[in-house]
C-alpha positions as CSV (number, residue, x, y, z in Angstrom):
1,M,2.4,-14.4,7.4
2,L,1.3,-11.6,5.5
3,E,-0.8,-14.0,3.1
4,T,-2.1,-15.7,5.9
5,T,-3.1,-12.2,7.8
6,L,-5.1,-11.3,4.1
7,K,-6.6,-14.5,3.9
8,A,-8.2,-14.4,7.4
9,A,-9.3,-11.0,6.9
10,F,-10.8,-11.8,3.1
11,D,-12.6,-14.8,4.6
12,R,-14.4,-13.1,7.5
13,G,-15.6,-10.4,5.2
14,L,-13.4,-7.4,4.8
15,T,-13.6,-6.2,1.0
16,R,-10.8,-3.7,1.5
17,I,-7.4,-3.3,3.4
18,Q,-6.0,0.1,3.4
19,L,-2.3,1.2,5.0
20,T,-0.3,4.0,4.8
21,A,3.5,3.5,4.1
22,W,6.5,6.2,4.5
23,E,7.3,7.3,0.9
24,S,10.6,6.4,1.5
25,N,10.6,2.9,2.6
26,I,11.1,1.5,-0.9
27,N,11.1,-2.2,0.6
28,A,8.5,-2.1,2.3
29,I,6.2,-0.7,-0.8
30,A,7.4,-3.4,-2.9
31,L,6.1,-6.2,-0.4
32,Y,2.8,-4.7,-0.4
33,R,2.9,-4.3,-4.0
34,K,3.9,-8.4,-4.0
35,F,0.8,-8.9,-2.5
36,G,-1.5,-6.8,-4.7
37,F,-1.6,-3.4,-2.8
38,I,-2.6,-0.9,-5.2
39,V,-1.2,2.9,-4.3
40,E,-4.4,5.1,-4.4
41,G,-3.1,8.7,-3.0
42,L,0.5,10.6,-1.7
43,L,-0.5,12.3,1.6
44,R,2.4,15.2,1.5
45,G,3.9,16.5,4.7
46,A,1.7,14.0,6.4
47,I,4.7,12.7,9.0
48,C,6.8,14.8,11.0
49,L,9.8,13.0,13.0
50,D,12.8,15.4,14.2
51,G,11.5,18.5,12.6
52,R,11.3,17.0,9.0
53,Y,8.1,16.5,7.1
54,S,7.8,13.2,5.0
55,N,5.4,11.8,2.8
56,L,3.1,8.7,3.4
57,L,1.8,6.5,0.5
58,S,-1.8,5.8,0.9
59,M,-2.2,1.9,-0.4
60,A,-5.1,-0.6,-0.9
61,L,-6.3,-3.8,-1.3
62,L,-9.3,-4.7,-2.4
63,S,-10.4,-8.3,-2.2
64,E,-11.3,-9.4,-5.6
65,A,-7.9,-8.0,-6.7
66,H,-6.6,-10.3,-4.0
67,E,-8.4,-13.2,-5.2
68,R,-7.4,-12.6,-9.0
69,S,-4.0,-14.6,-9.9
70,D,-3.4,-11.8,-12.2
71,S,-3.8,-9.0,-10.0
72,L,-3.3,-5.2,-11.2
73,Q,0.0,-3.9,-11.9
74,A,0.5,-0.6,-9.3
75,P,2.0,2.5,-10.2
76,S,5.5,3.4,-9.3
77,A,5.4,5.2,-6.3
78,N,7.6,8.1,-7.7
79,V,4.5,8.6,-9.6
80,F,3.6,11.0,-6.8
81,S,6.7,12.4,-6.0
82,E,7.5,16.0,-6.7
83,K,10.5,16.4,-9.0
């Protein structure tokens, strides 16, 4: 389903698709990476739920990266985490 949506978006002329994901949502991040999304940044303390602040990862996919079969390797999500 995601592949179909991405293809339709790029076929309609989009050149970039951007999203944010909770840094703790490793399953979603792994899925987006599988489709070629690259981590571009960390939004520290961007979301507050039940009084706890959480980080968001900013991710994007460019049309030329989507078209290549040898898409770029994304950095580890932990690259942006504070230790």
